[in-house]
LUMMI-830449 format. One record per residue: residue in three letters; x, y, z of N, C-alpha, C in turn. Coordinates in steps of 0.2 Angstrom, whole numbers, plus 2048, in hexadecimal, padded with zeros to 3 digits. Atoms other than C-alpha are relative to their C-alpha. Layout:
# residues N
ALAXYZXYZXYZ
...
This chain:
# residues 517
MET80780280236CF2825A8017F67FD
THR7FF809805375F162517FE7FC809
GLU7FF8057FA37BF0F2647F87FD803
PRO8078027FC367F0C26C7FD7FD7FC
ARG805804807360F0625A8027FA7FF
GLU7FB80980136CEF42597FC801805
PRO8028067FA366EED26A7F57FE7FE
ARG809800803353EF12637FE7FA7FE
ARG800806809357EE82538007FA802
LEU7FE80880035FED925B7FA7FD802
ALA8068047FB350ED72677FB8007FD
ARG805803804343ED72597FF7FA7FB
LEU7FC80480434FECC2508007F7804
ILE8008057FD34FEBF25D7F97FE803
ALA8058047FE33FEC12637FA7FD7F8
ARG803805805338EBD2508057F87FF
SER7FD8097FF346EAC2507FD7FF805
ILE8048027FA33EEA82607F97FB7FD
ALA80580280632DEAA2577FE7FA7FB
GLY7FF804806332EA12488017F9800
LEU8008077FB33AE912537FA7FB802
THR8088047FC32AE8F25C7FB7FD7FA
GLY803802807321E8E24A8027F97FC
ALA7F980280632FE852417FC7F9805
ALA7FF8077FB32EE752517F97FE800
LEU80980680131AE7124F8008007FA
LEU80180280331DE7123F8037F8800
ALA7FB8077FF32BE642417FC7FB801
ALA8078057FE320E5A24C7FA7FE7FD
CYS801801805315E5A23E8007FC7FD
SER7FF80280631FE542338027F77FC
THR7FF8087FD31FE4022C8087FF7FB
THR7FA803803331E382287FD7FD7F9
THR803805808330E322148067FB801
GLY7F9802800343E292198047FE7FB
GLY7FB7FD80734CE3220C806800802
GLY7FA8027FE35EE3120E8017FA806
ASP7FF8027FB365E2E21E7FA7FC807
GLY8057FD7FB353E2D2278007F8802
GLY8008087FC354E1A22C7F97FD7FD
GLY80480180334AE1421F8017F8801
ASP8028067FD345E0221C8087FB7F8
GLY7FA802805354E0120B7FD8027F8
ALA802800806347E031FF8018067FD
ASN8027F8803347E151FF8098047FF
ASP7FD7FF801359E151FF8038057FA
ALA8007FB807359E1E1EE800808800
VAL8057FA80034FE2A1F1804807805
LEU7FD7F87FD356E3C1F27FD807802
THR8047FE7FF34CE461FB806809806
ALA7FC7F97FE350E5B1FB7FB806805
ALA8057F97FE347E6A2048048057FE
GLY7FC7F680234AE791F97FF805803
THR8027F97FC34BE8B1FD7F98037FD
TYR8067FD80033BE8F1F37FE7FD7FD
PRO80480680732BE871EB8008027FB
ILE802803809328E7F1DB7FA8037FF
GLU8077FE801319E871D77FE8007FA
SER803803809319E831C38057FB800
LEU7FB802805323E7A1B78018027F9
ASP7FE7FA807320E861AB8068037FE
PRO7FA7FD802331E8C1A48008057FD
HIS8007FA80532AE9A19A7FB805803
GLY8047FF7FE31DE9F1A4800807807
ALA7FD7FC7FB31BEAC1B28067FE807
GLN7F97FF7FE326EA41BD8067F9800
GLY7FA802801333E9F1B3806800801
ALA7F97FC7FB340EAA1BC7FF7FC805
SER8038037FB33AEA31CA8067FB805
THR7F98067FF349E961D67FA7FB7FD
GLY8028077FF33DE891D77FD7FC7F8
THR800801803336E8A1C88097FB7F8
GLN7FA801804349E8C1BD8047F6803
PHE7FB8067FC34FE7D1C97FC7FA7FE
ALA804806805340E711C28038027F9
GLY8007FC806343E781B18077FA7FF
GLN7FB804801355E711B08017F9801
ALA802804803350E601B67FB7FE7FC
LEU804805806343E5D1AB8008007F7
PHE7FF7FE806347E6719C8077FF7FC
SER7F57FD802357E691917FE8077FC
ARG8007F880135BE7A18C8078017F9
LEU7FB800805365E7E17C809800803
VAL7F88027FE377E831877FE801807
ARG8008027F7378E7F19A808804805
PRO7F97FE7FD386E881A58007FB805
GLY7FB8047FB392E7F1B0800804806
PRO7FC7FF7FA395E811C2805809801
ASP7FE7FD8023A0E8F1BE7FE8057FB
GLY8047FD803396E961B28017FF7F7
GLU80080180939CE911A17FC7FC7FD
LEU805807803391E881958037FF7FB
THR7FF804803390E7B18E7F97FD7FE
GLY806801805384E7217F7FB7FB806
ASP8048057FC375E691867FD7FE7FB
LEU804800807367E6A1768078017FC
ALA7FC7FF805377E7116C8067FC800
GLU7FB801802387E6B166804806800
SER7FB7F97FF38EE7C1657FB8067FB
TRP8057FA802389E8C15E8058057FE
GLU7FE7FB802390E9B1567FC8057FD
ALA8037F980338CEAF1528028007FA
ASN7FE7FD80838EEB8141801806803
ALA7F77FB80039BEC513E7FA809804
ASP8047F97FC38DED31467FC7FF809
VAL8028017FA387EC61547F88017FD
THR8068017FF375EC714F7FA7FB7FF
GLU803805801372EB914B8067F9806
TRP7FD8057FB377EA71567FF7FA7FE
THR802805801375E9614F8027FB803
PHE7FF8087FC374E871598007FA7FB
THR800805804379E771517FD7FC804
LEU8078077FA36CE6815B8057F9800
ARG7FE806801374E591607F97FC7FF
ASP80480380336BE4A1577FE7FC805
ASP8008057FB368E3E1677FB802805
VAL8057FD7F935BE471727FB7FF7FE
THR80980280034AE411747FE800806
PHE8018017F933EE431817FD7FC804
SER8028047FC337E3B18D7F97FB7FC
ASP80380480432BE341818017FC7FD
GLY7FB805806337E2D1768008047F9
SER7FF7FE80B334E39166805805803
PRO7FA7FE7FF342E431647FE8077FC
VAL8007F97FD346E561678028037F8
THR800801804346E5D15780180C7FF
PRO7FC7F980234BE711507F8804802
GLU8077FC800338E751517FC800804
ASP8018027FA335E71161803803805
VAL7F97F87FD345E7F1667FB8017FC
VAL8047F97FF33AE8B15D7FA800804
ALA8057FD7FE329E881628027FF80A
SER7FF7FF7F9330E86175801808801
PHE7FD7F7801339E991707FA8047FE
ASP8047FC801329E9E1687FB803807
ARG8037FF7F831FE9A179800804804
MET7FB8017FA32BE9F1847FE8097FE
MET8007FB800328EB11797F9804801
ARG8087FE7FE316EB01787FE800807
LEU8028027FC313EAC189803809807
ASN7FF7F87FD31DEC018E8027FD809
GLY7FE8027F9325EB619E807802801
PRO7F77FB7FF335EBE1A78057FF7FD
ASN7FC7FF80533FEB419D8008017F6
ALA7FE7FC80933AEBC18C800804801
GLY7FD7F67FE341ECE1938047FE7FC
ASN7F8804801352EC318D7FF8037F7
PHE7FE7FE80934DEC51787FA805801
PRO8067FB802341ED41748027FE7F7
ASP80180180733CED21648057FC7FA
TYR7FB805804349EC415F7FA7FD7FD
THR804806803345EB61568027F9800
MET7FD803800349EA51557FE7FA7F9
THR803806808347E961438057FC802
ALA7FE80680234CE8613D8037FF7FA
ALA7FD7FF809356E821308047F8804
GLY7FE8057FB35AE6F1318017FC806
ASN8038017F8360E6A13F806807805
GLU7FD7FC7FC366E7C1447FA804802
VAL8047FC7FE35DE8814E8028087FF
VAL7FD7FB7FF361E9A14B7FC805804
VAL8027F97FF35DEAB1568018077FB
THR7FE7FC80235CEB91507FC807804
SER8037FA7FB35DECA1597FF8067FD
PRO8007F8801358EDE1548088027FF
GLY7F77FE7FE36BEE215A8027FA802
PRO7FA8057FE37BEDB15D7FE7FF805
ASP8008037FC379ECF16A8057FB803
ALA7FB8057FD387EC81738017F9806
SER7FF8037FF381EBF17E7FA7FB802
VAL804805801371EB41778027F9805
PRO7FE8077FC37BEA417F7FF800805
GLY8008037F937AEA71907FA803801
LYS80A8017FB366EAD1948007FB7FB
LEU804807803364E9E1878017FB805
VAL8018047F9367E941997FA801804
LEU8098007FD355E9B19E7FC7FB7FB
PHE80480480734EE9218E7FE7FA801
TYR80180B800346E8018F7FC7FD7FC
VAL7FE800807340E781837F97F8800
ILE8068037FD32EE6F1837FF7FC7F9
PRO801801808327E641727FA8057FF
ALA8047FD80331FE6C1667F9801801
ALA8067FF801310E681657FC803809
GLN7FF7F87F9310E6F179800806800
ALA8007FA803316E7E1747FA8057FD
GLU8057FB80330AE831687F87FE804
ALA80A8028002F9E7D170801806805
ALA8047F97FC2EFE8B17C807800807
GLU7F87FC7FE2FFE951867FE7FC807
ASP7FF8037FA2FBE8C1968017F8800
ALA7FD8068032FDE7B18D7FD7FA806
GLY8038087F92EFE721988017FE806
SER8008057F92F4E661A58067FC7FC
PHE7FA801801305E6319C806801806
PHE7FE8017FD30BE6B1A88017FD809
ASN8038037F9306E601B78067F8800
ASP7FD8097FF310E4F1AF8058077F9
PRO8017FC80931AE5B1A08077F87FD
VAL7F9803806326E511928038037FE
GLY7F97FD803337E571938067FB7FC
SER7FD7FF803347E5318C806800804
GLY7FB7FF7F9352E5419F8017FA802
PRO7FF808800359E481A87F97FE805
PHE8068017FD348E461B37FA8027FD
LYS8057FF802338E441B17F9800807
VAL8057FE7F8328E491BF7FB7FA7FF
ALA80380A7FD321E381C77FC803807
GLU8077FB7FB316E481D4804804800
PHE7FD7F9800315E581D57F9803803
THR8047FC7FD30AE631E1802807802
PRO8007F980230BE761DD803802805
GLY7FC7FE7FA316E7D1ED8017FD805
GLU8028077FB317E6E1F68077FB801
THR7F9805805321E5F1EC8027FF7FA
LEU7FD80580A32AE5B1DB8027FB800
GLU7FE8057FE32CE4A1DD8037FB7F9
LEU7FD80180833AE431CD8027F8801
VAL7FB8087FF340E351C68037FF7FB
PRO7F97FF80634FE321B77F87FD7FC
ASN8017FE805349E341A88037FB7FB
ASP7FB807804350E2219F8018047FA
GLY7FD800804350E2818F805808800
TYR8007FA7FE359E391948098007FC
ALA7FA802808369E3C1858077FF806
GLY7FC8017FB375E3D1958017FC806
GLU8008097F9379E341A47FC801805
VAL8058037FC36DE2C1AB7FD802808
PRO8008017FA368E311BD7FF7F9803
THR7FF8067FB36BE211CA7FA802804
THR8037FE7F8361E291D87F97FD7FB
GLU80780180134FE211D87FB8057FD
ARG8077F7803343E311DA808804806
VAL7FE7FA7FE34AE411E07F9803802
VAL8097FD800339E4A1EB803805803
VAL7FE7FA7FC33FE5C1F07F8802802
ARG8058027FB332E601FD80180A800
ASN8007F97FB32DE752047FF7FD804
ILE7FE7FE7F8331E762157FF808801
PRO8007F97FE32DE89218804804804
GLU7FD7FC7FD334E8A226807801801
LEU7FB801800345E8B22B8017FB805
SER7FD8057FD346E812388007FA800
ALA80580580433BE732338067FE7FD
ARG7FE803808346E712248087FF802
LEU7FA8047FC356E7022F7FF7FA803
THR8058077FC34DE6423A7FF7F97FE
ALA802804802348E5B22D8067FD7FB
LEU7F880080435DE5A2248037FA808
ARG7FC8027FB362E542377FB7F9802
THR8048047FE355E4923A8007FA7F9
GLY801804809359E402267FA8007FF
GLU804801800348E452238048017F7
VAL7FD7FF809350E4D212808803803
ASP7F8802804361E4A20B8048077FE
VAL7FC7F9801365E5D2077FD806801
VAL8057F8801361E7020A8058057FD
TRP7FB7F9802369E802057FB8057FF
GLY8037FB7FD365E8E20B800803807
ILE7FE8017FA36AE8E21B802807801
PRO7FC7FA7FB36BE9C2278057FD804
ASP7FB7FF7FD379EA222F8017FD806
ASP8017FF7FB374EA12407FD7F7801
GLN7FF8067FD372E8D23F8067FC7FC
LEU7FB807805383E862318067FF806
ALA7FC8067FD38FE852407FD7FB806
THR8048067FD383E7A2488027FC7FC
LEU7FE805805382E702398087FE7FD
GLU7F7801802395E722368027FC805
GLY7FD8057FA398E662467FB7FD801
GLU8038077FF38CE592438027FA7FB
ASP7FA804803392E4923F7F67FD7F9
GLY80480280738BE4122C7FD8077FF
LEU8047FE805387E532278068017FA
THR7F87FB804394E5D2177FA807801
VAL8067FA80038EE6E2198078057FB
GLU7FC7FC805397E7B20B7FB8077FE
THR8027FA802394E8E2078038027FA
VAL7FE7FE807396E931F67FD8087FF
GLU8037FA804397EA51EE7FA7FD7F8
SER806802804386EA71E48038067FC
THR8007F9801380EB21D77FB803800
ALA8057FF7FC372EB91E0803804803
GLU8027FB7FC36EEC71E97FB803800
TYR8067FB7FB362ED21F48008077FC
THR8017F980435CEDE1E87FB803802
MET8067FC7FE34EEE81ED7FE8077FC
TRP8047F9807345EF51DF7FB804804
PHE8067FA80133EF041DF7FC8017FC
ASN8037FE80432FF081D77FF8057FE
SER8007F9800334F161CE7FA8067FC
SER8067FD803324F171C57F9803805
VAL8057F97FA31AF1E1D78048067FF
PRO7FF7FB7FF31BF2E1D7806802806
ALA7F98037F5321F2B1EC8098017FB
LEU7F7803802332F241E38048027F9
GLU7FF800808333F2C1D0807803801
ASP7FD7FA7FF340F381D88067FC803
ALA7FC8057FE352F2E1D9805803808
GLU8007FC7F8358F3C1EB7F97FB803
VAL8028037FB348F341F28037F7802
ARG7FE8097FE34FF1F1EF808801804
ARG7F98027FC360F231F27FF803809
ALA8017FD7F935AF2C2037FE7FA801
LEU8028087FF351F1E2078057F8800
TRP7FB80780235FF10201804804807
GLN7FB7FF7FA36BF1B20E7FE802806
ALA8018027F935FF1821E8007F9802
VAL8038067FC35EF0721E80B7FF801
ASP7F8805800370F002268017FC7FE
PHE7FE807803373EF121C8067FC803
ASP7F68027FE386EEF2227FD7FB808
THR8018047FA37FEEA2357F97FC800
ILE80480580036FEE122E8027FB7FE
ILE7FA808802379ED42248067FC805
ALA7FE8027FA386ED62317FB7FA807
GLU8028037FB37AED023D7FB7F8802
LEU80380480536FEC42328017FC7FD
TYR7FD80680737BEBC225807804801
PRO7F67FF80138EEBD22C8047FD7FC
GLU7FD805804392EAD2237FD8007FA
THR802803805387EAE2157FD8097FB
GLY8037F6804384EC1210808804800
THR7FA7FA7FD390ECE20C7FD8067FB
PRO8027FA80238DEE22088018007F6
ALA7FF80080638AEE21F68038087FC
ASP7F87FB805396EF01E87FD8027F9
ALA8057FD806388EEF1D97FB7FB800
PRO80680380337AEEB1D07FF7F7803
VAL80080680037EED71CE80A7FC806
PRO7F98027FC38DECD1D98057FF7FC
PRO7FB80080839FECB1D28007F87FE
LEU7FD80380339CEB91CD7FC8007F8
VAL802800806392EC11BE8058037FC
LEU7FB7FC803399EC81AF7FD8047FE
GLY8027F8800397EDB1B07FF804806
HIS8007FC7F8399EDD1C58058037FF
ALA7FC7FC8003A1EED1C67FC802807
ALA8018007F63A3EF21D97FF8097FE
GLN8037FC7FF39DF021DC800807807
ASP7FF7FD7FB39DF121E97FE7FC805
PRO8058017FB394F0B1F97FB806801
VAL8047FB7FC385F142008027FF808
THR7FD8007F9389F1A2117FA801804
HIS8038027FD37DF1621D7FD807807
ASP7FF7FA7FC378F292267F6800801
PRO8087FF801364F2A22B801807803
ASP7FE7FB802367F3C22D7FD8037FC
ALA7FE7FC80636BF4121F7F87FD7FB
ALA80480680535EF332177FA806802
ARG8087FD7FE34FF3D2208008067FF
ALA8017FB7FF357F4F21D7FE8007F5
ALA8007FE806358F4A20B7FA7FE7FC
LEU808801803344F4220A7FE805801
GLU8077F77FF33DF552118048017FA
ASP7FE7F9805349F5E2047FD7FC7FB
ALA801801805341F541F87F67FE7FF
GLY8058017FF330F551FD7FB7FA800
PHE80380580032CF442017FC7FF805
ASP8068027F831CF3D20B8007FC804
PHE7FF8097FC31FF352197FA7FE801
SER8068037FD30CF3221C7FE7FB7FB
ARG80180580730DF2720D8017F9802
THR7FF8057FC30FF152128047FC7FA
LEU80080580431AF0B2058017F7802
ARG801808801318EF81FF8047FD800
LEU7FC804803324EED2008007FA801
GLN802808800321EDB1FA8077FC800
PHE7F980180132DED01FB7FA7F4803
ALA8038067FE329EB91FD8067FC804
ASN7FA8047FE331EAD20580080180A
ALA8017FE7F732FEAB219806800802
GLU7F97FE7FE343EAB21B8028077FE
PHE8007FB802341EBC2157FF805806
ARG8027FA7FB33BEC4225805804802
PRO7FF7FA7FA346ECA2318058067FB
PHE7FB7FA802351ED12237FA8057FF
ILE8067FA806342EDC2197FB80380B
GLN8017FA7F833DEE122F805802801
ALA7F97FB7FE34DEE72317FE8077FD
VAL7FE7FD80734DEF12207F8806802
VAL8067FD802339EF7224803802808
SER7FE7FC7F9340EFB2388058077FF
ASP7F97FA802350F072307FB8077FF
LEU8047F8803342F122267FB802805
GLU8037FF7FB337F12233803806805
GLU7FA7F97FC346F1B23D7FE8057FF
ILE8017FB800344F282347F88047FC
GLY8057FC800332F2B2327FC7FC7F7
VAL80380480932FF2021F7FD7F9804
SER8068077FD31FF132247FF7FC7F9
VAL800805805322F0421C7FB7F9800
ASP8048087FF316EF62188027FA7FF
PRO7F9808802321EE32177F97FC7FC
LEU804802803316ED920B8027FA7FF
GLU7FC80680331AEC720B7FB7FD7FD
LYS806802805310EBF1FD8037F77FC
GLU7FC80680130FEAD1F88038027FA
GLN7FD80080831CEAB1E77FC8007F8
ALA8027FF80730FEA91D97FC807801
VAL8027FA800306EBA1DF806805801
PHE7F97FD801316EC11E48028027F8
THR7FD7FE80731BEBF1D17FB8057FB
GLU8057FD80730AEC41C9800809802
ASP7FE7F77FD310ED71D58048007FD
LEU7FA7FC80231EED71D18018047F7
LEU8007FD80831AED81BD7FC8067FF
ALA8037F780030DEE41C07FF806803
MET7FE7FC7FE316EED1CA7F9803805
ASN8058017FA30AEEC1D8803800805
TRP7FC7FD7F8317EF21E78048057FD
ASP7FA7FC800323F001EC8077FF800
ILE7F98027FE331EF71F07FD7F9800
ASN7FD808803336EE51E98077FC802
PHE7FA803801340EDA1F17FE7FB7FF
GLN7FC806804349ECA1EA8047FF7FF
GLN7FA803801355EBF1EB8028017F8
LEU802801808359EC31D88087FC7FD
ALA7FD802801365EB71D28038007F7
THR7FF80080936EEB51BF8047F9800
PRO7FC806803372EA41BC8028007F7
THR7FA801808378EA81AA808802800
PHE7FD7FE7FC384EB11B48058037FD
ASP7FD7FA804386EBF1A77FC805804
ALA8037F97FE37FED01AB7F98027FB
ALA8057FD803374ED119D7FB7FB800
SER808801800365EC51A1801802808
ASN8017FB7FD366ED01B17FF807801
LEU7FE7F980236CEE21AD7FB8037FB
GLY8017FF808367EE019B7F97FD7FE
ARG80B801801354ED819E7FE803805
LEU8077FE7FC34FEE01AB800808801
TYR7FD7FA7FF355EF31AB7FE8047F9
THR8017F980434FEF919B7FA803800
CYS8067FB801342F061987FA7F97FB
ASP804806805338EF718B7FF7FA806
ALA7FE8027FB33DEEC19C7F67FF804
ALA8087FD7FB32FEF51A67FF7FC808
ARG7FE8057F8336EEC1B8800804803
THR8027FD7F8338EF91C27FE8077FF
GLY8047F580032FF0B1BB8078037FE
TYR7FA7FE802341F0E1B88048017FA
CYS800803809346F141A5805809800
ASN7FD7FE803354F1C1A08068007FA
PRO7FD80080A35BF2018B8077FE804
ASP7F78027FE36EF201948017FA800
LEU7FC8057FE36FF1119B7FC7FB7FD
ASP804804803361F0718F8078007F9
ASP7FE801804370F0C1858067FE7FF
LEU7FA8047FC37EF0518C7FE7F7801
LEU803805800375EF51908007FE7FA
ALA7FF80480A373EF217A806803800
GLN7F78017FE386EF617B8037FC801
ALA7FA8067FA38CEE81877FD7F97FB
ALA801808802380EDB17E8017FF7F8
ALA7FF801806385EDF16D8077FF7FF
THR7F780480439AEDC16D8007F9805
ALA7FE8067FE3A0ECE1728087FE803
ASP7F87FF7FC3B1ED41787FA801808
GLU8057FF7F83AEED118A803807806
ASP7FC7FB7FD3BBEDE1927F98077FF
GLN8057FC8023ADEEC1887FA7FF804
ARG8078017FA39FEE41907FF801805
VAL7FF8017FA3A7EE51A0800805801
ASP7FD7F87FE3ABEF71A07FA8027FD
LEU8097FD7FE397EFB1987FA7FE804
TYR8048027FA38FEF01A5801804805
ALA7FD7FB7FD39AEF91B07FA809803
GLN8057FA800392F091A97F9802803
ALA8067FD7FE382F061AC7FC7FF805
SER7FE7FF7F9384EFF1BC800807806
GLU7FF7FC7FD38AF0D1C27F9804801
ILE8087FB800379F171BC7FD7FB804
ILE8058037FD36EF0A1C3802801807
TRP8008017F9378F0A1D380080C804
THR7FE7F97FE379F1E1D47F7803801
ASP8067FC800367F201CD7F97FB809
ALA8058067FA362F141DE7F97FE7FB
VAL805805800356F091D37FE7FC801
GLY8018027FB357F001DE8047FF806
MET7FC7FE7FA360EFB1F08027F87FE
TYR7FC80880236DEEC1EF8047FF804
PRO7FD8007F9372EEA1FF8037F8800
MET7FC8097FF379ED51FF8017FC7FB
GLU801807802381ECA1F58027FB804
VAL8048097FB37BEB71FB8067FC7FC
SER7FC806800388EA91FD7F97FB800
ILE80480380137EE981FC8007FB804
ALA7FD8057FC380E8D20B7FC7F97FE
TYR8058087FF37AE792098037FB802
ALA7FE8087FC37BE692137FD7FA7FF
TRP802804802379E5920E8037F8804
GLN7FC8057FC37BE482158077FD7FD
ASP7F880380438DE3F2127FD7FA7FE
SER800803806382E322087FD8017FD
LEU80380080837EE3B1FA8078007FD
GLN7FB80080538CE3C1ED8008027FB
GLY8007FD806391E451E27FB8077FE
MET8037FB7FF388E561E98058057FE
THR7F97FA80438FE671E07F9805804
PRO8027FB800388E751E88008077FC
ASP8027FB808380E821D8802808804
PRO7FE7F57FC385E971DC7F98027FE
SER8057FD801373E981D57FA7FD805
GLY8038047F936AE8C1E27FC8007FC
LEU804805801364E811D68047FB7FF
PRO7FB80680136DE721D77FE7F97FD
ASP80280780736DE631CA8037FA805
PHE8008097FE369E521D28017FA7FB
SER7FE80780436DE471C48017FE801
GLN7F880880137FE411C78007FF809
VAL8008027F8379E411D98007FB803
THR8018067FE37AE311E17FF7FF80A
VAL8038037FB371E281F18067FB803
GLU7FE80480137FE201F97FD7FA802
GLY8048077FE379E0B1FB7FF8007FC
SER80580180436EE0F1ED8047FA7FB
C-alpha cells in the first residue's frame, strides 16, 4: 500500500512547485528594485538594509490579538523595550531592568529599573509606564496575557513588582514577550487610537512608514539607551511567494531573507556574494486538535489520525535540510524538552482504530493554516488522511483571520509553526495547555497540576522532570500532532556586517551594518 502512494505524492508536490514558480515569476517580473544592499543603487541607499521577512507584519500592537505572531514580535523588539530580553542562546539579559530577584517562595519578582532610558519622544521611561503597559496587556487579553493569569504588577520607587497567585519561577523568561509603551497611551482606549501606526517606544528603531501586511520601514531612534543603529534605514517587505523572495535576494533587491526552503539551499550556498547559514530553532510544527469538537474529543481518535500521517516521509521529501522529526511537544533548545516514544505510521491500524471508536467518516475536518509556504506540507497531510477515508478541508487564511479563528476555536485541526522565544516551556506548555487557557479544547487536571508544579520551583532539574511528565500526557493523549522540529535557513548579502541568525526567526538588525555606509 505504501509503495504506489509515494510516487503519487511526489508527482503532486512537483506539480504544485511548478505552479508556485509560475506565479512567483510573474510577481518578480512586476517588482520594482529599490536599490537596497547590493542592488546597484547610486550610493545614496548604501545604508539601507532591506529584508524580506518570513511572515507579514499585520500589527505593531504587542499587547493585542496579534501580540504573539512572529511579525508583531519582530517589530516589537525593534520598537519597544522589555524588562528583560533573551540572547541567541536563550540566556536572559537586562533591557529596562538592571537587576531582578524573587522572594523566598517565588511569588514576587522585583525588577529594578535603569534610570537612563527614554522614549523616542524624549520622555523618561518610568515604573508607571511599565505597570500601565502590563495592565493593558492583561486588559486586552491577547495571547501573551495567558502567561500571567491573575498576576499583578505594581510600582514602588524605581522598581516594579510582579506578584503571582502561586509560586512562579518562570516569570523573567515569560516577560521577554512583554513590551512597554507610554502610560498615557496604555491607559487610553483599548485600541490606543492611531498610536500603533507610528508608535512611541524606547527600542533601537522608530517607525518611518508602516503598511500592514506589506512594508515596515524603520529608522534609528537617536535617543536609544543602548548602541544606536548605524544603518540609516531598515525596510522589511512582505514577499509572500518564496520564489519571488529568493529572486529579490539574488538580484540584490533585498539584503537578507530567512525561512528558505530546502530545495533552494544548495543553489544559494554556491552563489558568490551570499552567506548562507542554518540554525536550530525554538520552533516546531504543531497541529492541535480541537478536543471540544465531538468528533475529536476521544484521545483514541486523535492518536489514530496522527498514526495515519507519514510525517517521516513528508519531512524527508520537503525538508531534508531544515526539518527533523519531533520527539516532544517542544524542541530541544527549550528548557523542558523531554523525548517521547515516536508515533509509528500505520494507516491500516489508524483506519481500524477510527472504526472501533465510531468515527464519523462522512464528516469533513477543517484544517486551518496561514502562509503559502506551508501549502505543500498541508496538502501532503490531507492526502494521507484521505487515504484512510478521512475528509479534510485545508483552509488557508490571512494571518489576522487565522489568529481570530484560532482564539475563537473556529477549526478542527490548527496548524502553526509555534516558536518558544522565551526558551522556556512555561510560555508554551504552561501557557497554552492548561484548562484555563482553553486554547485546544483539551482539559486535564493532572496536567494542570504538573504545569503548576513546574512553574513553582526554581530548581531547573525539577522543572525539567515535571515538564517531561507533562509532555508525556500531551503526547500520549494526542492533544495535537507534533511532526517536526524546525531549523531556520538564513541567507544574506556579504555586504551585511554583524548579521547573527536568530533561533526564533526574530533577527535583530540594530547592530547590523551595510558595508560602505
